PDB file of N, CA, C and O in Angstrom:
ATOM      1  N   UNK A   1     106.541 265.031 216.124  1.00  0.00           N
ATOM      2  CA  UNK A   1     105.119 265.145 215.898  1.00  0.00           C
ATOM      3  C   UNK A   1     104.417 265.729 217.118  1.00  0.00           C
ATOM      4  O   UNK A   1     103.406 266.419 216.995  1.00  0.00           O
ATOM      5  N   UNK A   2     104.950 265.452 218.261  1.00  0.00           N
ATOM      6  CA  UNK A   2     104.332 265.972 219.478  1.00  0.00           C
ATOM      7  C   UNK A   2     104.240 267.484 219.425  1.00  0.00           C
ATOM      8  O   UNK A   2     103.232 268.069 219.823  1.00  0.00           O
ATOM      9  N   UNK A   3     105.286 268.109 218.937  1.00  0.00           N
ATOM     10  CA  UNK A   3     105.306 269.566 218.895  1.00  0.00           C
ATOM     11  C   UNK A   3     104.310 270.123 217.883  1.00  0.00           C
ATOM     12  O   UNK A   3     103.922 271.288 217.973  1.00  0.00           O
ATOM     13  N   UNK A   4     103.895 269.309 216.927  1.00  0.00           N
ATOM     14  CA  UNK A   4     102.919 269.764 215.940  1.00  0.00           C
ATOM     15  C   UNK A   4     101.507 269.745 216.507  1.00  0.00           C
ATOM     16  O   UNK A   4     100.629 270.454 216.015  1.00  0.00           O
ATOM     17  N   UNK A   5     101.285 268.946 217.531  1.00  0.00           N
ATOM     18  CA  UNK A   5      99.965 268.819 218.123  1.00  0.00           C
ATOM     19  C   UNK A   5      99.927 269.573 219.431  1.00  0.00           C
ATOM     20  O   UNK A   5     100.777 269.358 220.294  1.00  0.00           O
ATOM     21  N   UNK A   6      98.981 270.432 219.588  1.00  0.00           N
ATOM     22  CA  UNK A   6      98.850 271.159 220.843  1.00  0.00           C
ATOM     23  C   UNK A   6      97.879 270.382 221.724  1.00  0.00           C
ATOM     24  O   UNK A   6      96.678 270.333 221.460  1.00  0.00           O
ATOM     25  N   UNK A   7      98.417 269.786 222.761  1.00  0.00           N
ATOM     26  CA  UNK A   7      97.613 268.953 223.648  1.00  0.00           C
ATOM     27  C   UNK A   7      97.327 269.755 224.904  1.00  0.00           C
ATOM     28  O   UNK A   7      98.247 270.232 225.567  1.00  0.00           O
ATOM     29  N   UNK A   8      96.065 269.902 225.226  1.00  0.00           N
ATOM     30  CA  UNK A   8      95.691 270.683 226.397  1.00  0.00           C
ATOM     31  C   UNK A   8      95.624 269.800 227.635  1.00  0.00           C
ATOM     32  O   UNK A   8      95.146 268.666 227.588  1.00  0.00           O
ATOM     33  N   UNK A   9      96.103 270.335 228.721  1.00  0.00           N
ATOM     34  CA  UNK A   9      95.993 269.686 230.018  1.00  0.00           C
ATOM     35  C   UNK A   9      94.614 270.038 230.568  1.00  0.00           C
ATOM     36  O   UNK A   9      94.310 271.212 230.775  1.00  0.00           O
ATOM     37  N   UNK A  10      93.786 269.037 230.803  1.00  0.00           N
ATOM     38  CA  UNK A  10      92.408 269.280 231.243  1.00  0.00           C
ATOM     39  C   UNK A  10      92.337 270.021 232.572  1.00  0.00           C
ATOM     40  O   UNK A  10      91.398 270.781 232.808  1.00  0.00           O
ATOM     41  N   UNK A  11      93.307 269.811 233.426  1.00  0.00           N
ATOM     42  CA  UNK A  11      93.257 270.427 234.752  1.00  0.00           C
ATOM     43  C   UNK A  11      93.582 271.909 234.716  1.00  0.00           C
ATOM     44  O   UNK A  11      92.961 272.706 235.419  1.00  0.00           O
ATOM     45  N   UNK A  12      94.538 272.270 233.909  1.00  0.00           N
ATOM     46  CA  UNK A  12      95.051 273.643 233.946  1.00  0.00           C
ATOM     47  C   UNK A  12      94.716 274.461 232.704  1.00  0.00           C
ATOM     48  O   UNK A  12      94.912 275.676 232.696  1.00  0.00           O
ATOM     49  N   UNK A  13      94.218 273.816 231.664  1.00  0.00           N
ATOM     50  CA  UNK A  13      93.992 274.482 230.378  1.00  0.00           C
ATOM     51  C   UNK A  13      95.272 275.058 229.790  1.00  0.00           C
ATOM     52  O   UNK A  13      95.228 276.006 229.007  1.00  0.00           O
ATOM     53  N   UNK A  14      96.384 274.500 230.157  1.00  0.00           N
ATOM     54  CA  UNK A  14      97.675 274.916 229.612  1.00  0.00           C
ATOM     55  C   UNK A  14      98.204 273.816 228.703  1.00  0.00           C
ATOM     56  O   UNK A  14      97.786 272.661 228.785  1.00  0.00           O
ATOM     57  N   UNK A  15      99.119 274.198 227.849  1.00  0.00           N
ATOM     58  CA  UNK A  15      99.753 273.188 227.007  1.00  0.00           C
ATOM     59  C   UNK A  15     100.657 272.303 227.850  1.00  0.00           C
ATOM     60  O   UNK A  15     101.350 272.774 228.752  1.00  0.00           O
ATOM     61  N   UNK A  16     100.638 271.028 227.542  1.00  0.00           N
ATOM     62  CA  UNK A  16     101.531 270.095 228.220  1.00  0.00           C
ATOM     63  C   UNK A  16     102.926 270.306 227.645  1.00  0.00           C
ATOM     64  O   UNK A  16     103.100 270.315 226.427  1.00  0.00           O
ATOM     65  N   UNK A  17     103.906 270.473 228.503  1.00  0.00           N
ATOM     66  CA  UNK A  17     105.269 270.693 228.032  1.00  0.00           C
ATOM     67  C   UNK A  17     105.981 269.359 227.870  1.00  0.00           C
ATOM     68  O   UNK A  17     105.903 268.475 228.723  1.00  0.00           O
ATOM     69  N   UNK A  18     106.672 269.247 226.757  1.00  0.00           N
ATOM     70  CA  UNK A  18     107.426 268.033 226.490  1.00  0.00           C
ATOM     71  C   UNK A  18     108.793 268.159 227.145  1.00  0.00           C
ATOM     72  O   UNK A  18     109.448 269.196 227.041  1.00  0.00           O
ATOM     73  N   UNK A  19     109.213 267.112 227.810  1.00  0.00           N
ATOM     74  CA  UNK A  19     110.556 267.103 228.388  1.00  0.00           C
ATOM     75  C   UNK A  19     111.580 266.993 227.267  1.00  0.00           C
ATOM     76  O   UNK A  19     111.366 266.280 226.287  1.00  0.00           O
ATOM     77  N   UNK A  20     112.689 267.702 227.416  1.00  0.00           N
ATOM     78  CA  UNK A  20     113.726 267.605 226.397  1.00  0.00           C
ATOM     79  C   UNK A  20     114.302 266.200 226.396  1.00  0.00           C
ATOM     80  O   UNK A  20     114.466 265.584 227.450  1.00  0.00           O
ATOM     81  N   UNK A  21     114.598 265.712 225.240  1.00  0.00           N
ATOM     82  CA  UNK A  21     115.161 264.369 225.120  1.00  0.00           C
ATOM     83  C   UNK A  21     116.064 264.343 223.897  1.00  0.00           C
ATOM     84  O   UNK A  21     116.000 265.222 223.038  1.00  0.00           O
ATOM     85  N   UNK A  22     116.880 263.348 223.837  1.00  0.00           N
ATOM     86  CA  UNK A  22     117.778 263.216 222.698  1.00  0.00           C
ATOM     87  C   UNK A  22     117.008 262.691 221.491  1.00  0.00           C
ATOM     88  O   UNK A  22     116.162 261.805 221.613  1.00  0.00           O
ATOM     89  N   UNK A  23     117.308 263.239 220.354  1.00  0.00           N
ATOM     90  CA  UNK A  23     116.642 262.824 219.132  1.00  0.00           C
ATOM     91  C   UNK A  23     117.203 261.491 218.660  1.00  0.00           C
ATOM     92  O   UNK A  23     118.403 261.233 218.753  1.00  0.00           O
ATOM     93  N   UNK A  24     116.326 260.669 218.161  1.00  0.00           N
ATOM     94  CA  UNK A  24     116.733 259.387 217.615  1.00  0.00           C
ATOM     95  C   UNK A  24     116.638 259.501 216.092  1.00  0.00           C
ATOM     96  O   UNK A  24     115.545 259.647 215.546  1.00  0.00           O
ATOM     97  N   UNK A  25     117.762 259.434 215.421  1.00  0.00           N
ATOM     98  CA  UNK A  25     117.792 259.643 213.971  1.00  0.00           C
ATOM     99  C   UNK A  25     116.947 258.641 213.204  1.00  0.00           C
ATOM    100  O   UNK A  25     116.347 258.989 212.187  1.00  0.00           O
ATOM    101  N   UNK A  26     116.891 257.398 213.677  1.00  0.00           N
ATOM    102  CA  UNK A  26     116.078 256.400 212.982  1.00  0.00           C
ATOM    103  C   UNK A  26     114.599 256.774 213.023  1.00  0.00           C
ATOM    104  O   UNK A  26     113.893 256.659 212.021  1.00  0.00           O
ATOM    105  N   UNK A  27     114.146 257.216 214.173  1.00  0.00           N
ATOM    106  CA  UNK A  27     112.748 257.619 214.307  1.00  0.00           C
ATOM    107  C   UNK A  27     112.480 258.853 213.460  1.00  0.00           C
ATOM    108  O   UNK A  27     111.473 258.918 212.754  1.00  0.00           O
ATOM    109  N   UNK A  28     113.363 259.821 213.527  1.00  0.00           N
ATOM    110  CA  UNK A  28     113.206 261.044 212.745  1.00  0.00           C
ATOM    111  C   UNK A  28     113.168 260.740 211.250  1.00  0.00           C
ATOM    112  O   UNK A  28     112.329 261.274 210.525  1.00  0.00           O
ATOM    113  N   UNK A  29     114.062 259.896 210.800  1.00  0.00           N
ATOM    114  CA  UNK A  29     114.095 259.530 209.384  1.00  0.00           C
ATOM    115  C   UNK A  29     112.831 258.789 208.969  1.00  0.00           C
ATOM    116  O   UNK A  29     112.293 259.031 207.889  1.00  0.00           O
ATOM    117  N   UNK A  30     112.362 257.897 209.815  1.00  0.00           N
ATOM    118  CA  UNK A  30     111.143 257.155 209.502  1.00  0.00           C
ATOM    119  C   UNK A  30     109.949 258.107 209.389  1.00  0.00           C
ATOM    120  O   UNK A  30     109.152 258.009 208.456  1.00  0.00           O
ATOM    121  N   UNK A  31     109.841 259.016 210.338  1.00  0.00           N
ATOM    122  CA  UNK A  31     108.730 259.972 210.310  1.00  0.00           C
ATOM    123  C   UNK A  31     108.830 260.865 209.079  1.00  0.00           C
ATOM    124  O   UNK A  31     107.834 261.101 208.396  1.00  0.00           O
ATOM    125  N   UNK A  32     110.026 261.359 208.798  1.00  0.00           N
ATOM    126  CA  UNK A  32     110.220 262.261 207.657  1.00  0.00           C
ATOM    127  C   UNK A  32     109.995 261.567 206.319  1.00  0.00           C
ATOM    128  O   UNK A  32     109.412 262.147 205.403  1.00  0.00           O
ATOM    129  N   UNK A  33     110.456 260.332 206.211  1.00  0.00           N
ATOM    130  CA  UNK A  33     110.427 259.643 204.924  1.00  0.00           C
ATOM    131  C   UNK A  33     109.200 258.773 204.701  1.00  0.00           C
ATOM    132  O   UNK A  33     108.842 258.498 203.556  1.00  0.00           O
ATOM    133  N   UNK A  34     108.557 258.340 205.763  1.00  0.00           N
ATOM    134  CA  UNK A  34     107.427 257.427 205.626  1.00  0.00           C
ATOM    135  C   UNK A  34     106.107 258.021 206.121  1.00  0.00           C
ATOM    136  O   UNK A  34     105.115 258.047 205.392  1.00  0.00           O
ATOM    137  N   UNK A  35     106.109 258.489 207.343  1.00  0.00           N
ATOM    138  CA  UNK A  35     104.853 258.914 207.969  1.00  0.00           C
ATOM    139  C   UNK A  35     104.315 260.202 207.352  1.00  0.00           C
ATOM    140  O   UNK A  35     103.150 260.258 206.959  1.00  0.00           O
ATOM    141  N   UNK A  36     105.140 261.224 207.264  1.00  0.00           N
ATOM    142  CA  UNK A  36     104.677 262.516 206.752  1.00  0.00           C
ATOM    143  C   UNK A  36     104.197 262.421 205.300  1.00  0.00           C
ATOM    144  O   UNK A  36     103.137 262.962 204.985  1.00  0.00           O
ATOM    145  N   UNK A  37     104.935 261.755 204.404  1.00  0.00           N
ATOM    146  CA  UNK A  37     104.412 261.627 203.038  1.00  0.00           C
ATOM    147  C   UNK A  37     103.065 260.892 202.979  1.00  0.00           C
ATOM    148  O   UNK A  37     102.194 261.262 202.192  1.00  0.00           O
ATOM    149  N   UNK A  38     102.895 259.864 203.801  1.00  0.00           N
ATOM    150  CA  UNK A  38     101.619 259.138 203.815  1.00  0.00           C
ATOM    151  C   UNK A  38     100.500 260.017 204.353  1.00  0.00           C
ATOM    152  O   UNK A  38      99.384 259.996 203.834  1.00  0.00           O
ATOM    153  N   UNK A  39     100.796 260.782 205.384  1.00  0.00           N
ATOM    154  CA  UNK A  39      99.789 261.703 205.919  1.00  0.00           C
ATOM    155  C   UNK A  39      99.374 262.721 204.864  1.00  0.00           C
ATOM    156  O   UNK A  39      98.187 262.990 204.680  1.00  0.00           O
ATOM    157  N   UNK A  40     100.359 263.283 204.175  1.00  0.00           N
ATOM    158  CA  UNK A  40     100.057 264.260 203.128  1.00  0.00           C
ATOM    159  C   UNK A  40      99.190 263.637 202.042  1.00  0.00           C
ATOM    160  O   UNK A  40      98.221 264.239 201.580  1.00  0.00           O
ATOM    161  N   UNK A  41      99.554 262.426 201.646  1.00  0.00           N
ATOM    162  CA  UNK A  41      98.811 261.736 200.595  1.00  0.00           C
ATOM    163  C   UNK A  41      97.363 261.481 201.022  1.00  0.00           C
ATOM    164  O   UNK A  41      96.431 261.717 200.253  1.00  0.00           O
ATOM    165  N   UNK A  42      97.187 261.002 202.239  1.00  0.00           N
ATOM    166  CA  UNK A  42      95.853 260.642 202.712  1.00  0.00           C
ATOM    167  C   UNK A  42      94.992 261.847 203.075  1.00  0.00           C
ATOM    168  O   UNK A  42      93.765 261.769 203.016  1.00  0.00           O
ATOM    169  N   UNK A  43      95.612 262.945 203.445  1.00  0.00           N
ATOM    170  CA  UNK A  43      94.848 264.118 203.856  1.00  0.00           C
ATOM    171  C   UNK A  43      94.707 265.163 202.754  1.00  0.00           C
ATOM    172  O   UNK A  43      94.005 266.160 202.925  1.00  0.00           O
ATOM    173  N   UNK A  44      95.363 264.937 201.643  1.00  0.00           N
ATOM    174  CA  UNK A  44      95.380 265.916 200.564  1.00  0.00           C
ATOM    175  C   UNK A  44      93.977 266.313 200.112  1.00  0.00           C
ATOM    176  O   UNK A  44      93.715 267.495 199.892  1.00  0.00           O
ATOM    177  N   UNK A  45      93.090 265.364 199.972  1.00  0.00           N
ATOM    178  CA  UNK A  45      91.741 265.676 199.497  1.00  0.00           C
ATOM    179  C   UNK A  45      90.974 266.557 200.480  1.00  0.00           C
ATOM    180  O   UNK A  45      90.087 267.311 200.078  1.00  0.00           O
ATOM    181  N   UNK A  46      91.306 266.467 201.747  1.00  0.00           N
ATOM    182  CA  UNK A  46      90.637 267.286 202.757  1.00  0.00           C
ATOM    183  C   UNK A  46      91.198 268.705 202.794  1.00  0.00           C
ATOM    184  O   UNK A  46      90.538 269.623 203.279  1.00  0.00           O
ATOM    185  N   UNK A  47      92.405 268.883 202.287  1.00  0.00           N
ATOM    186  CA  UNK A  47      93.064 270.186 202.343  1.00  0.00           C
ATOM    187  C   UNK A  47      92.992 270.934 201.023  1.00  0.00           C
ATOM    188  O   UNK A  47      93.537 272.032 200.907  1.00  0.00           O
ATOM    189  N   UNK A  48      92.335 270.365 200.034  1.00  0.00           N
ATOM    190  CA  UNK A  48      92.270 271.011 198.723  1.00  0.00           C
ATOM    191  C   UNK A  48      91.558 272.351 198.759  1.00  0.00           C
ATOM    192  O   UNK A  48      91.778 273.191 197.886  1.00  0.00           O
ATOM    193  N   UNK A  49      90.717 272.562 199.747  1.00  0.00           N
ATOM    194  CA  UNK A  49      89.976 273.822 199.809  1.00  0.00           C
ATOM    195  C   UNK A  49      90.846 274.981 200.276  1.00  0.00           C
ATOM    196  O   UNK A  49      90.419 276.132 200.187  1.00  0.00           O
ATOM    197  N   UNK A  50      92.042 274.718 200.764  1.00  0.00           N
ATOM    198  CA  UNK A  50      92.894 275.801 201.267  1.00  0.00           C
ATOM    199  C   UNK A  50      93.796 276.309 200.193  1.00  0.00           C
ATOM    200  O   UNK A  50      94.586 277.223 200.430  1.00  0.00           O
TER     201      UNK A  50
END
C-alpha cells in the first residue's frame, strides 16, 4: 500500500523512498483479500463518476 500512496517529504519536496524489505505473505494476503475489497466497496460510490 505504501507504493500506492505518494508521500511527499516536506523538507525536500521529493518522494520518500521505501527501504527494500522482505514481503510477508500473511500481510499481503490479508491486504489482497480483506483490505482492498473493503476499500473498493466503501469508495465505489465516490468513483462512480469515472
